[in-house]
N, CA and C atoms of all chains as a GROMACS GRO file, in nm:
protein
  642
    1MET      N    1   2.080   4.408   7.088
    1MET     CA    2   2.218   4.395   7.050
    1MET      C    3   2.292   4.530   7.094
    2LYS      N    4   2.404   4.513   7.144
    2LYS     CA    5   2.475   4.623   7.204
    2LYS      C    6   2.602   4.645   7.120
    3ARG      N    7   2.628   4.765   7.078
    3ARG     CA    8   2.746   4.793   6.998
    3ARG      C    9   2.853   4.860   7.096
    4VAL      N   10   2.983   4.806   7.077
    4VAL     CA   11   3.082   4.861   7.172
    4VAL      C   12   3.196   4.911   7.082
    5ALA      N   13   3.246   5.031   7.110
    5ALA     CA   14   3.357   5.099   7.046
    5ALA      C   15   3.459   5.130   7.160
    6GLN      N   16   3.586   5.100   7.127
    6GLN     CA   17   3.688   5.127   7.232
    6GLN      C   18   3.821   5.165   7.161
    7VAL      N   19   3.905   5.234   7.229
    7VAL     CA   20   4.036   5.268   7.179
    7VAL      C   21   4.148   5.231   7.279
    8ILE      N   22   4.261   5.205   7.222
    8ILE     CA   23   4.382   5.184   7.303
    8ILE      C   24   4.500   5.226   7.213
    9ARG      N   25   4.618   5.249   7.269
    9ARG     CA   26   4.731   5.275   7.180
    9ARG      C   27   4.813   5.151   7.146
   10VAL      N   28   4.870   5.147   7.034
   10VAL     CA   29   4.975   5.045   7.001
   10VAL      C   30   5.106   5.125   7.017
   11ARG      N   31   5.195   5.048   7.081
   11ARG     CA   32   5.331   5.109   7.094
   11ARG      C   33   5.398   5.120   6.956
   12PRO      N   34   5.445   5.229   6.910
   12PRO     CA   35   5.488   5.243   6.772
   12PRO      C   36   5.590   5.143   6.733
   13GLU      N   37   5.674   5.104   6.817
   13GLU     CA   38   5.774   4.994   6.788
   13GLU      C   39   5.714   4.858   6.774
   14HIS      N   40   5.593   4.846   6.808
   14HIS     CA   41   5.525   4.706   6.798
   14HIS      C   42   5.412   4.708   6.702
   15VAL      N   43   5.406   4.811   6.612
   15VAL     CA   44   5.289   4.814   6.515
   15VAL      C   45   5.288   4.685   6.421
   16GLU      N   46   5.413   4.665   6.369
   16GLU     CA   47   5.432   4.555   6.265
   16GLU      C   48   5.400   4.418   6.332
   17ALA      N   49   5.443   4.393   6.456
   17ALA     CA   50   5.422   4.270   6.532
   17ALA      C   51   5.269   4.264   6.566
   18TYR      N   52   5.211   4.376   6.604
   18TYR     CA   53   5.067   4.363   6.645
   18TYR      C   54   4.986   4.327   6.520
   19GLU      N   55   5.020   4.378   6.408
   19GLU     CA   56   4.942   4.351   6.286
   19GLU      C   57   4.965   4.213   6.248
   20GLU      N   58   5.080   4.164   6.272
   20GLU     CA   59   5.112   4.030   6.225
   20GLU      C   60   5.046   3.919   6.315
   21VAL      N   61   5.044   3.943   6.443
   21VAL     CA   62   4.977   3.848   6.534
   21VAL      C   63   4.821   3.861   6.517
   22HIS      N   64   4.768   3.979   6.476
   22HIS     CA   65   4.622   3.986   6.458
   22HIS      C   66   4.577   3.939   6.316
   23SER      N   67   4.671   3.903   6.230
   23SER     CA   68   4.636   3.842   6.099
   23SER      C   69   4.612   3.696   6.127
   24ALA      N   70   4.643   3.641   6.238
   24ALA     CA   71   4.617   3.498   6.276
   24ALA      C   72   4.598   3.484   6.416
   25VAL      N   73   4.490   3.537   6.468
   25VAL     CA   74   4.457   3.520   6.607
   25VAL      C   75   4.431   3.375   6.634
   26TRP      N   76   4.474   3.324   6.754
   26TRP     CA   77   4.453   3.183   6.785
   26TRP      C   78   4.303   3.148   6.776
   27PRO      N   79   4.278   3.031   6.719
   27PRO     CA   80   4.136   2.986   6.708
   27PRO      C   81   4.066   2.971   6.849
   28SER      N   82   4.144   2.930   6.954
   28SER     CA   83   4.090   2.922   7.092
   28SER      C   84   4.042   3.069   7.136
   29VAL      N   85   4.113   3.172   7.101
   29VAL     CA   86   4.070   3.308   7.145
   29VAL      C   87   3.952   3.347   7.069
   30LEU      N   88   3.947   3.316   6.933
   30LEU     CA   89   3.829   3.353   6.863
   30LEU      C   90   3.707   3.278   6.905
   31GLU      N   91   3.726   3.147   6.937
   31GLU     CA   92   3.617   3.070   6.985
   31GLU      C   93   3.561   3.115   7.114
   32ARG      N   94   3.645   3.159   7.205
   32ARG     CA   95   3.591   3.213   7.335
   32ARG      C   96   3.511   3.344   7.306
   33LEU      N   97   3.559   3.426   7.225
   33LEU     CA   98   3.475   3.554   7.196
   33LEU      C   99   3.342   3.510   7.134
   34ARG      N  100   3.339   3.416   7.049
   34ARG     CA  101   3.216   3.378   6.998
   34ARG      C  102   3.122   3.316   7.103
   35GLN      N  103   3.188   3.237   7.186
   35GLN     CA  104   3.098   3.179   7.296
   35GLN      C  105   3.041   3.278   7.389
   36GLN      N  106   3.110   3.386   7.401
   36GLN     CA  107   3.056   3.487   7.495
   36GLN      C  108   2.984   3.600   7.419
   37HIS      N  109   2.939   3.560   7.293
   37HIS     CA  110   2.841   3.640   7.221
   37HIS      C  111   2.900   3.778   7.167
   38VAL      N  112   3.039   3.773   7.132
   38VAL     CA  113   3.102   3.879   7.068
   38VAL      C  114   3.107   3.848   6.928
   39THR      N  115   3.050   3.941   6.836
   39THR     CA  116   3.044   3.911   6.696
   39THR      C  117   3.066   4.043   6.622
   40ASN      N  118   3.103   4.027   6.483
   40ASN     CA  119   3.128   4.139   6.397
   40ASN      C  120   3.228   4.229   6.461
   41TYR      N  121   3.341   4.171   6.500
   41TYR     CA  122   3.448   4.238   6.578
   41TYR      C  123   3.556   4.286   6.483
   42SER      N  124   3.580   4.412   6.478
   42SER     CA  125   3.689   4.464   6.385
   42SER      C  126   3.786   4.555   6.474
   43ILE      N  127   3.912   4.551   6.444
   43ILE     CA  128   4.012   4.647   6.492
   43ILE      C  129   4.069   4.730   6.378
   44TYR      N  130   4.074   4.858   6.394
   44TYR     CA  131   4.130   4.947   6.291
   44TYR      C  132   4.234   5.025   6.355
   45ARG      N  133   4.330   5.070   6.266
   45ARG     CA  134   4.447   5.148   6.330
   45ARG      C  135   4.464   5.293   6.255
   46HIS      N  136   4.470   5.392   6.337
   46HIS     CA  137   4.489   5.526   6.285
   46HIS      C  138   4.619   5.574   6.355
   47GLY      N  139   4.739   5.567   6.283
   47GLY     CA  140   4.868   5.596   6.351
   47GLY      C  141   4.891   5.498   6.464
   48ASP      N  142   4.907   5.546   6.577
   48ASP     CA  143   4.928   5.461   6.693
   48ASP      C  144   4.804   5.446   6.787
   49LEU      N  145   4.695   5.474   6.729
   49LEU     CA  146   4.562   5.459   6.790
   49LEU      C  147   4.488   5.343   6.732
   50LEU      N  148   4.452   5.248   6.816
   50LEU     CA  149   4.375   5.137   6.773
   50LEU      C  150   4.226   5.156   6.803
   51PHE      N  151   4.133   5.130   6.718
   51PHE     CA  152   3.995   5.157   6.740
   51PHE      C  153   3.928   5.015   6.714
   52SER      N  154   3.858   4.966   6.815
   52SER     CA  155   3.781   4.835   6.808
   52SER      C  156   3.634   4.874   6.805
   53TYR      N  157   3.560   4.788   6.728
   53TYR     CA  158   3.413   4.788   6.721
   53TYR      C  159   3.366   4.644   6.720
   54PHE      N  160   3.275   4.619   6.812
   54PHE     CA  161   3.216   4.481   6.812
   54PHE      C  162   3.066   4.494   6.853
   55GLU      N  163   2.993   4.388   6.824
   55GLU     CA  164   2.851   4.384   6.854
   55GLU      C  165   2.840   4.265   6.959
   56TYR      N  166   2.769   4.290   7.064
   56TYR     CA  167   2.744   4.200   7.162
   56TYR      C  168   2.597   4.146   7.159
   57THR      N  169   2.586   4.015   7.140
   57THR     CA  170   2.453   3.966   7.125
   57THR      C  171   2.396   3.882   7.234
   58GLY      N  172   2.460   3.882   7.350
   58GLY     CA  173   2.414   3.808   7.472
   58GLY      C  174   2.333   3.883   7.562
   59GLU      N  175   2.306   3.839   7.682
   59GLU     CA  176   2.207   3.891   7.772
   59GLU      C  177   2.280   3.949   7.894
   60ASP      N  178   2.396   3.919   7.917
   60ASP     CA  179   2.465   3.971   8.028
   60ASP      C  180   2.606   4.004   8.001
   61TYR      N  181   2.631   4.122   7.959
   61TYR     CA  182   2.754   4.172   7.916
   61TYR      C  183   2.872   4.166   8.010
   62GLU      N  184   2.840   4.205   8.129
   62GLU     CA  185   2.948   4.202   8.236
   62GLU      C  186   2.994   4.062   8.261
   63ALA      N  187   2.897   3.969   8.267
   63ALA     CA  188   2.928   3.825   8.298
   63ALA      C  189   3.005   3.770   8.182
   64ASP      N  190   2.971   3.797   8.047
   64ASP     CA  191   3.049   3.745   7.939
   64ASP      C  192   3.186   3.792   7.934
   65MET      N  193   3.203   3.931   7.963
   65MET     CA  194   3.336   3.986   7.964
   65MET      C  195   3.427   3.920   8.074
   66ALA      N  196   3.362   3.895   8.190
   66ALA     CA  197   3.426   3.833   8.296
   66ALA      C  198   3.474   3.686   8.253
   67ALA      N  199   3.386   3.620   8.175
   67ALA     CA  200   3.415   3.479   8.130
   67ALA      C  201   3.537   3.488   8.041
   68ILE      N  202   3.547   3.592   7.952
   68ILE     CA  203   3.661   3.599   7.865
   68ILE      C  204   3.794   3.624   7.949
   69ALA      N  205   3.771   3.722   8.046
   69ALA     CA  206   3.890   3.761   8.134
   69ALA      C  207   3.939   3.637   8.211
   70ALA      N  208   3.848   3.542   8.247
   70ALA     CA  209   3.895   3.432   8.326
   70ALA      C  210   3.939   3.314   8.238
   71ASP      N  211   3.936   3.327   8.109
   71ASP     CA  212   3.975   3.215   8.026
   71ASP      C  213   4.125   3.206   8.006
   72PRO      N  214   4.176   3.092   8.040
   72PRO     CA  215   4.330   3.079   8.029
   72PRO      C  216   4.390   3.102   7.894
   73GLU      N  217   4.319   3.065   7.782
   73GLU     CA  218   4.366   3.092   7.660
   73GLU      C  219   4.363   3.237   7.623
   74SER      N  220   4.260   3.309   7.663
   74SER     CA  221   4.265   3.458   7.644
   74SER      C  222   4.371   3.524   7.723
   75GLN      N  223   4.382   3.480   7.847
   75GLN     CA  224   4.489   3.534   7.926
   75GLN      C  225   4.631   3.507   7.862
   76ARG      N  226   4.654   3.397   7.809
   76ARG     CA  227   4.771   3.366   7.734
   76ARG      C  228   4.792   3.456   7.619
   77TRP      N  229   4.688   3.480   7.543
   77TRP     CA  230   4.681   3.567   7.424
   77TRP      C  231   4.728   3.714   7.463
   78TRP      N  232   4.663   3.754   7.578
   78TRP     CA  233   4.697   3.891   7.630
   78TRP      C  234   4.846   3.914   7.665
   79LYS      N  235   4.905   3.796   7.719
   79LYS     CA  236   5.042   3.803   7.742
   79LYS      C  237   5.124   3.837   7.630
   80VAL      N  238   5.076   3.797   7.514
   80VAL     CA  239   5.140   3.832   7.386
   80VAL      C  240   5.118   3.980   7.351
   81THR      N  241   4.983   4.022   7.355
   81THR     CA  242   4.950   4.152   7.294
   81THR      C  243   4.964   4.262   7.401
   82ASP      N  244   4.934   4.243   7.526
   82ASP     CA  245   4.937   4.355   7.622
   82ASP      C  246   5.069   4.435   7.611
   83PRO      N  247   5.187   4.369   7.606
   83PRO     CA  248   5.310   4.457   7.606
   83PRO      C  249   5.322   4.541   7.475
   84MET      N  250   5.232   4.506   7.377
   84MET     CA  251   5.248   4.595   7.246
   84MET      C  252   5.152   4.714   7.265
   85GLN      N  253   5.069   4.716   7.361
   85GLN     CA  254   4.961   4.827   7.367
   85GLN      C  255   4.992   4.908   7.489
   86ASP      N  256   4.923   5.018   7.498
   86ASP     CA  257   4.930   5.110   7.613
   86ASP      C  258   4.795   5.188   7.616
   87ARG      N  259   4.746   5.213   7.741
   87ARG     CA  260   4.620   5.273   7.757
   87ARG      C  261   4.627   5.421   7.712
   88VAL      N  262   4.509   5.470   7.654
   88VAL     CA  263   4.504   5.608   7.624
   88VAL      C  264   4.504   5.691   7.747
   89PRO      N  265   4.549   5.824   7.744
   89PRO     CA  266   4.545   5.905   7.868
   89PRO      C  267   4.406   5.918   7.923
   90GLU      N  268   4.301   5.903   7.847
   90GLU     CA  269   4.162   5.925   7.889
   90GLU      C  270   4.115   5.799   7.965
   91ALA      N  271   4.180   5.695   7.964
   91ALA     CA  272   4.134   5.570   8.026
   91ALA      C  273   4.119   5.586   8.175
   92ALA      N  274   4.009   5.540   8.228
   92ALA     CA  275   3.982   5.547   8.377
   92ALA      C  276   4.072   5.440   8.448
   93ASP      N  277   4.080   5.453   8.568
   93ASP     CA  278   4.148   5.352   8.648
   93ASP      C  279   4.092   5.212   8.620
   94GLY      N  280   4.170   5.117   8.596
   94GLY     CA  281   4.130   4.982   8.568
   94GLY      C  282   4.090   4.956   8.434
   95GLN      N  283   4.080   5.058   8.347
   95GLN     CA  284   4.047   5.031   8.210
   95GLN      C  285   4.171   5.007   8.132
   96TRP      N  286   4.166   4.919   8.029
   96TRP     CA  287   4.270   4.885   7.939
   96TRP      C  288   4.214   4.939   7.805
   97TRP      N  289   4.140   4.872   7.724
   97TRP     CA  290   4.066   4.937   7.624
   97TRP      C  291   3.967   5.036   7.684
   98HIS      N  292   3.958   5.152   7.623
   98HIS     CA  293   3.883   5.268   7.673
   98HIS      C  294   3.754   5.284   7.584
   99PRO      N  295   3.632   5.264   7.643
   99PRO     CA  296   3.515   5.278   7.578
   99PRO      C  297   3.492   5.417   7.528
  100ILE      N  298   3.445   5.445   7.402
  100ILE     CA  299   3.409   5.578   7.358
  100ILE      C  300   3.264   5.583   7.318
  101PRO      N  301   3.210   5.711   7.326
  101PRO     CA  302   3.067   5.729   7.309
  101PRO      C  303   3.022   5.730   7.160
  102GLU      N  304   2.906   5.680   7.136
  102GLU     CA  305   2.846   5.683   6.999
  102GLU      C  306   2.778   5.803   6.980
  103VAL      N  307   2.800   5.871   6.866
  103VAL     CA  308   2.743   6.009   6.833
  103VAL      C  309   2.630   5.980   6.736
  104PHE      N  310   2.631   5.878   6.666
  104PHE     CA  311   2.534   5.858   6.550
  104PHE      C  312   2.515   5.712   6.520
  105HIS      N  313   2.400   5.661   6.488
  105HIS     CA  314   2.378   5.530   6.431
  105HIS      C  315   2.268   5.524   6.337
  106LEU      N  316   2.295   5.464   6.225
  106LEU     CA  317   2.195   5.432   6.122
  106LEU      C  318   2.189   5.278   6.108
  107PRO      N  319   2.077   5.218   6.151
  107PRO     CA  320   2.080   5.069   6.138
  107PRO      C  321   2.088   5.023   5.994
  108MET      N  322   3.015   4.200   5.116
  108MET     CA  323   2.995   4.313   5.198
  108MET      C  324   3.125   4.381   5.235
  109LYS      N  325   3.136   4.515   5.225
  109LYS     CA  326   3.266   4.585   5.250
  109LYS      C  327   3.244   4.669   5.376
  110ARG      N  328   3.342   4.652   5.456
  110ARG     CA  329   3.347   4.737   5.579
  110ARG      C  330   3.434   4.852   5.558
  111VAL      N  331   3.385   4.969   5.607
  111VAL     CA  332   3.463   5.099   5.588
  111VAL      C  333   3.479   5.165   5.721
  112ALA      N  334   3.597   5.201   5.756
  112ALA     CA  335   3.629   5.281   5.871
  112ALA      C  336   3.708   5.404   5.836
  113GLN      N  337   3.669   5.518   5.894
  113GLN     CA  338   3.726   5.640   5.854
  113GLN      C  339   3.736   5.736   5.974
  114VAL      N  340   3.827   5.830   5.974
  114VAL     CA  341   3.843   5.925   6.074
  114VAL      C  342   3.847   6.072   6.021
  115ILE      N  343   3.793   6.157   6.106
  115ILE     CA  344   3.795   6.302   6.079
  115ILE      C  345   3.806   6.378   6.214
  116ARG      N  346   3.846   6.500   6.219
  116ARG     CA  347   3.840   6.573   6.345
  116ARG      C  348   3.709   6.650   6.362
  117VAL      N  349   3.665   6.669   6.488
  117VAL     CA  350   3.565   6.759   6.508
  117VAL      C  351   3.631   6.888   6.566
  118ARG      N  352   3.595   6.998   6.528
  118ARG     CA  353   3.651   7.124   6.580
  118ARG      C  354   3.607   7.136   6.731
  119PRO      N  355   3.697   7.145   6.830
  119PRO     CA  356   3.658   7.139   6.967
  119PRO      C  357   3.536   7.224   7.010
  120GLU      N  358   3.532   7.343   6.945
  120GLU     CA  359   3.430   7.442   6.989
  120GLU      C  360   3.300   7.400   6.921
  121HIS      N  361   3.291   7.286   6.838
  121HIS     CA  362   3.170   7.243   6.774
  121HIS      C  363   3.122   7.112   6.819
  122VAL      N  364   3.185   7.054   6.921
  122VAL     CA  365   3.153   6.915   6.962
  122VAL      C  366   3.005   6.908   7.004
  123GLU      N  367   2.969   7.003   7.081
  123GLU     CA  368   2.827   6.997   7.140
  123GLU      C  369   2.729   7.002   7.013
  124ALA      N  370   2.752   7.102   6.926
  124ALA     CA  371   2.655   7.118   6.808
  124ALA      C  372   2.663   6.994   6.715
  125TYR      N  373   2.781   6.935   6.708
  125TYR     CA  374   2.797   6.822   6.617
  125TYR      C  375   2.714   6.711   6.667
  126GLU      N  376   2.723   6.687   6.800
  126GLU     CA  377   2.646   6.572   6.861
  126GLU      C  378   2.495   6.600   6.861
  127GLU      N  379   2.462   6.725   6.873
  127GLU     CA  380   2.316   6.760   6.868
  127GLU      C  381   2.259   6.728   6.728
  128VAL      N  382   2.328   6.779   6.622
  128VAL     CA  383   2.268   6.763   6.493
  128VAL      C  384   2.270   6.609   6.455
  129HIS      N  385   2.372   6.531   6.512
  129HIS     CA  386   2.375   6.394   6.473
  129HIS      C  387   2.273   6.304   6.559
  130SER      N  388   2.214   6.369   6.660
  130SER     CA  389   2.108   6.300   6.729
  130SER      C  390   1.979   6.296   6.654
  131ALA      N  391   1.970   6.386   6.539
  131ALA     CA  392   1.850   6.391   6.468
  131ALA      C  393   1.893   6.425   6.318
  132VAL      N  394   1.967   6.327   6.255
  132VAL     CA  395   2.001   6.353   6.116
  132VAL      C  396   1.876   6.357   6.028
  133TRP      N  397   1.877   6.446   5.935
  133TRP     CA  398   1.751   6.454   5.850
  133TRP      C  399   1.723   6.327   5.788
  134PRO      N  400   1.588   6.288   5.785
  134PRO     CA  401   1.550   6.162   5.716
  134PRO      C  402   1.589   6.152   5.569
  135SER      N  403   1.595   6.269   5.504
  135SER     CA  404   1.639   6.267   5.357
  135SER      C  405   1.779   6.211   5.351
  136VAL      N  406   1.867   6.252   5.442
  136VAL     CA  407   2.002   6.219   5.437
  136VAL      C  408   2.018   6.065   5.467
  137LEU      N  409   1.947   6.020   5.569
  137LEU     CA  410   1.946   5.878   5.608
  137LEU      C  411   1.897   5.795   5.492
  138GLU      N  412   1.790   5.844   5.427
  138GLU     CA  413   1.730   5.764   5.318
  138GLU      C  414   1.822   5.752   5.198
  139ARG      N  415   1.904   5.860   5.168
  139ARG     CA  416   1.993   5.857   5.062
  139ARG      C  417   2.100   5.753   5.098
  140LEU      N  418   2.150   5.754   5.218
  140LEU     CA  419   2.255   5.650   5.260
  140LEU      C  420   2.206   5.512   5.237
  141ARG      N  421   2.075   5.490   5.275
  141ARG     CA  422   2.020   5.350   5.259
  141ARG      C  423   2.007   5.321   5.107
  142GLN      N  424   1.961   5.414   5.039
  142GLN     CA  425   1.949   5.396   4.891
  142GLN      C  426   2.080   5.351   4.826
  143GLN      N  427   2.190   5.400   4.884
  143GLN     CA  428   2.320   5.374   4.820
  143GLN      C  429   2.390   5.261   4.889
  144HIS      N  430   2.306   5.180   4.966
  144HIS     CA  431   2.361   5.056   5.029
  144HIS      C  432   2.457   5.073   5.144
  145VAL      N  433   2.442   5.192   5.216
  145VAL     CA  434   2.522   5.210   5.336
  145VAL      C  435   2.437   5.170   5.452
  146THR      N  436   2.491   5.067   5.535
  146THR     CA  437   2.418   5.026   5.651
  146THR      C  438   2.503   5.008   5.765
  147ASN      N  439   2.432   4.987   5.884
  147ASN     CA  440   2.509   4.969   6.007
  147ASN      C  441   2.617   5.069   6.029
  148TYR      N  442   2.580   5.192   6.013
  148TYR     CA  443   2.665   5.313   6.004
  148TYR      C  444   2.668   5.381   6.149
  149SER      N  445   2.787   5.378   6.211
  149SER     CA  446   2.800   5.435   6.343
  149SER      C  447   2.904   5.542   6.335
  150ILE      N  448   2.898   5.651   6.415
  150ILE     CA  449   3.009   5.748   6.446
  150ILE      C  450   3.030   5.745   6.587
  151TYR      N  451   3.156   5.730   6.623
  151TYR     CA  452   3.205   5.750   6.772
  151TYR      C  453   3.291   5.857   6.779
  152ARG      N  454   3.317   5.912   6.903
  152ARG     CA  455   3.401   6.027   6.926
  152ARG      C  456   3.499   5.995   7.037
  153HIS      N  457   3.619   6.018   7.010
  153HIS     CA  458   3.727   6.000   7.103
  153HIS      C  459   3.804   6.138   7.118
  154GLY      N  460   3.766   6.225   7.215
  154GLY     CA  461   3.823   6.362   7.217
  154GLY      C  462   3.766   6.430   7.107
  155ASP      N  463   3.867   6.490   7.016
  155ASP     CA  464   3.827   6.554   6.906
  155ASP      C  465   3.845   6.468   6.776
  156LEU      N  466   3.856   6.344   6.793
  156LEU     CA  467   3.866   6.257   6.681
  156LEU      C  468   3.744   6.180   6.666
  157LEU      N  469   3.686   6.179   6.548
  157LEU     CA  470   3.562   6.106   6.514
  157LEU      C  471   3.594   5.985   6.429
  158PHE      N  472   3.534   5.871   6.475
  158PHE     CA  473   3.561   5.744   6.400
  158PHE      C  474   3.428   5.700   6.348
  159SER      N  475   3.423   5.671   6.222
  159SER     CA  476   3.296   5.611   6.160
  159SER      C  477   3.319   5.471   6.103
  160TYR      N  478   3.223   5.394   6.124
  160TYR     CA  479   3.220   5.260   6.066
  160TYR      C  480   3.093   5.234   5.998
  161PHE      N  481   3.100   5.180   5.878
  161PHE     CA  482   2.980   5.141   5.811
  161PHE      C  483   3.005   5.024   5.731
  162GLU      N  484   2.892   4.962   5.688
  162GLU     CA  485   2.891   4.845   5.598
  162GLU      C  486   2.832   4.880   5.471
  163TYR      N  487   2.895   4.843   5.356
  163TYR     CA  488   2.843   4.876   5.224
  163TYR      C  489   2.805   4.740   5.155
  164THR      N  490   2.679   4.744   5.126
  164THR     CA  491   2.622   4.611   5.078
  164THR      C  492   2.600   4.618   4.919
  165GLY      N  493   2.630   4.713   4.856
  165GLY     CA  494   2.605   4.728   4.714
  165GLY      C  495   2.715   4.660   4.624
  166GLU      N  496   2.710   4.687   4.494
  166GLU     CA  497   2.798   4.630   4.403
  166GLU      C  498   2.902   4.722   4.345
  167ASP      N  499   2.871   4.860   4.352
  167ASP     CA  500   2.966   4.954   4.296
  167ASP      C  501   2.986   5.070   4.393
  168TYR      N  502   3.091   5.051   4.477
  168TYR     CA  503   3.108   5.146   4.589
  168TYR      C  504   3.130   5.293   4.535
  169GLU      N  505   3.220   5.301   4.440
  169GLU     CA  506   3.255   5.437   4.393
  169GLU      C  507   3.132   5.498   4.333
  170ALA      N  508   3.050   5.430   4.261
  170ALA     CA  509   2.929   5.493   4.204
  170ALA      C  510   2.833   5.531   4.306
  171ASP      N  511   2.816   5.441   4.415
  171ASP     CA  512   2.721   5.478   4.520
  171ASP      C  513   2.764   5.601   4.596
  172MET      N  514   2.906   5.610   4.627
  172MET     CA  515   2.949   5.724   4.695
  172MET      C  516   2.932   5.855   4.611
  173ALA      N  517   2.954   5.842   4.483
  173ALA     CA  518   2.928   5.955   4.395
  173ALA      C  519   2.791   6.003   4.390
  174ALA      N  520   2.694   5.901   4.399
  174ALA     CA  521   2.544   5.928   4.391
  174ALA      C  522   2.510   6.005   4.528
  175ILE      N  523   2.570   5.971   4.641
  175ILE     CA  524   2.551   6.049   4.764
  175ILE      C  525   2.611   6.192   4.742
  176ALA      N  526   2.724   6.196   4.694
  176ALA     CA  527   2.804   6.338   4.682
  176ALA      C  528   2.722   6.417   4.592
  177ALA      N  529   2.645   6.369   4.496
  177ALA     CA  530   2.567   6.442   4.397
  177ALA      C  531   2.426   6.479   4.446
  178ASP      N  532   2.376   6.423   4.564
  178ASP     CA  533   2.252   6.440   4.615
  178ASP      C  534   2.238   6.575   4.678
  179PRO      N  535   2.149   6.666   4.636
  179PRO     CA  536   2.134   6.798   4.687
  179PRO      C  537   2.103   6.797   4.848
  180GLU      N  538   2.031   6.701   4.884
  180GLU     CA  539   1.998   6.701   5.029
  180GLU      C  540   2.121   6.668   5.114
  181SER      N  541   2.192   6.576   5.065
  181SER     CA  542   2.332   6.544   5.130
  181SER      C  543   2.417   6.656   5.126
  182GLN      N  544   2.419   6.733   5.015
  182GLN     CA  545   2.502   6.848   5.006
  182GLN      C  546   2.466   6.954   5.102
  183ARG      N  547   2.330   6.966   5.126
  183ARG     CA  548   2.282   7.068   5.210
  183ARG      C  549   2.310   7.030   5.355
  184TRP      N  550   2.310   6.894   5.388
  184TRP     CA  551   2.351   6.849   5.515
  184TRP      C  552   2.494   6.890   5.545
  185TRP      N  553   2.584   6.864   5.449
  185TRP     CA  554   2.729   6.880   5.464
  185TRP      C  555   2.760   7.024   5.491
  186LYS      N  556   2.665   7.116   5.429
  186LYS     CA  557   2.686   7.258   5.459
  186LYS      C  558   2.676   7.293   5.605
  187VAL      N  559   2.589   7.208   5.676
  187VAL     CA  560   2.574   7.224   5.820
  187VAL      C  561   2.698   7.159   5.894
  188THR      N  562   2.734   7.037   5.852
  188THR     CA  563   2.839   6.959   5.925
  188THR      C  564   2.988   6.994   5.891
  189ASP      N  565   3.004   7.026   5.761
  189ASP     CA  566   3.147   7.047   5.732
  189ASP      C  567   3.226   7.148   5.813
  190PRO      N  568   3.157   7.261   5.842
  190PRO     CA  569   3.238   7.366   5.914
  190PRO      C  570   3.264   7.325   6.062
  191MET      N  571   3.200   7.213   6.109
  191MET     CA  572   3.221   7.169   6.235
  191MET      C  573   3.347   7.066   6.243
  192GLN      N  574   3.387   7.024   6.125
  192GLN     CA  575   3.492   6.925   6.113
  192GLN      C  576   3.614   6.967   6.050
  193ASP      N  577   3.727   6.888   6.061
  193ASP     CA  578   3.854   6.924   5.983
  193ASP      C  579   3.919   6.800   5.954
  194ARG      N  580   3.991   6.791   5.836
  194ARG     CA  581   4.071   6.671   5.801
  194ARG      C  582   4.172   6.642   5.907
  195VAL      N  583   4.200   6.512   5.918
  195VAL     CA  584   4.318   6.470   6.008
  195VAL      C  585   4.445   6.504   5.917
  196PRO      N  586   4.560   6.531   5.985
  196PRO     CA  587   4.671   6.557   5.906
  196PRO      C  588   4.717   6.445   5.807
  197GLU      N  589   4.671   6.327   5.827
  197GLU     CA  590   4.722   6.216   5.750
  197GLU      C  591   4.625   6.210   5.623
  198ALA      N  592   4.520   6.279   5.614
  198ALA     CA  593   4.434   6.279   5.490
  198ALA      C  594   4.511   6.310   5.368
  199ALA      N  595   4.486   6.235   5.265
  199ALA     CA  596   4.543   6.261   5.135
  199ALA      C  597   4.471   6.379   5.068
  200ASP      N  598   4.532   6.436   4.960
  200ASP     CA  599   4.464   6.546   4.890
  200ASP      C  600   4.324   6.491   4.848
  201GLY      N  601   4.225   6.575   4.866
  201GLY     CA  602   4.095   6.540   4.818
  201GLY      C  603   4.011   6.460   4.917
  202GLN      N  604   4.085   6.401   5.020
  202GLN     CA  605   4.005   6.332   5.118
  202GLN      C  606   3.952   6.429   5.223
  203TRP      N  607   3.836   6.389   5.269
  203TRP     CA  608   3.770   6.459   5.382
  203TRP      C  609   3.773   6.362   5.499
  204TRP      N  610   3.671   6.275   5.508
  204TRP     CA  611   3.695   6.151   5.599
  204TRP      C  612   3.819   6.075   5.547
  205HIS      N  613   3.894   6.028   5.630
  205HIS     CA  614   4.023   5.960   5.602
  205HIS      C  615   4.017   5.803   5.628
  206PRO      N  616   4.010   5.717   5.527
  206PRO     CA  617   3.995   5.575   5.557
  206PRO      C  618   4.115   5.519   5.639
  207ILE      N  619   4.088   5.437   5.722
  207ILE     CA  620   4.194   5.369   5.802
  207ILE      C  621   4.195   5.221   5.786
  208PRO      N  622   4.309   5.150   5.793
  208PRO     CA  623   4.313   5.004   5.766
  208PRO      C  624   4.259   4.913   5.879
  209GLU      N  625   4.213   4.805   5.834
  209GLU     CA  626   4.157   4.704   5.931
  209GLU      C  627   4.283   4.622   5.967
  210VAL      N  628   4.284   4.592   6.098
  210VAL     CA  629   4.399   4.512   6.153
  210VAL      C  630   4.349   4.368   6.178
  211PHE      N  631   4.218   4.353   6.215
  211PHE     CA  632   4.159   4.232   6.259
  211PHE      C  633   4.010   4.236   6.223
  212HIS      N  634   3.954   4.114   6.197
  212HIS     CA  635   3.816   4.099   6.183
  212HIS      C  636   3.769   3.963   6.234
  213LEU      N  637   3.670   3.951   6.318
  213LEU     CA  638   3.606   3.824   6.358
  213LEU      C  639   3.466   3.840   6.311
  214PRO      N  640   3.416   3.761   6.212
  214PRO     CA  641   3.276   3.772   6.156
  214PRO      C  642   3.171   3.750   6.268
   0.00000   0.00000   0.00000
């Protein structure tokens, strides 16, 4: 099992809308995440910084992330959420959510 | 089960030492966490911001946190780690790690 933690910014003027849409994420989007072995997925907010944590239980992380990216429903969802977000300055070219390193883990 | 996410700062001059001590946390400290029903505990770092996530599987969160705080080994550990950290400006009086709200969860 692979643990993934990532950060992205929420645009301050969109905090309320971001939280509202995330209180009722479309079932099709959740189903796609589950199909691609994403589980125990949480997003937390600290000011305008969003922190996500999830566990990946599949065998081919890159392929599963690509399958999500190719899914029309997920793309439609991102058309709603992307304008509410912005990359952190530390994000590399092509990154949207920016992975951050694990310092400690207790199973 | 209760999920807990919190943030604190690591003093920039102590990042390396913080990561080094957290690569080998004392067994007594880990054992105390387990005894008080803290599990799946990770700490991540984004610049000088530390993000922690853990799952609490007990029945009395306040009592278990108090038991950790009263444990001499945990106190000894915090004498090592506290000087490496600093509260975030958003922390309320008496907070060290600062809890942050959950925006989304997929089980």
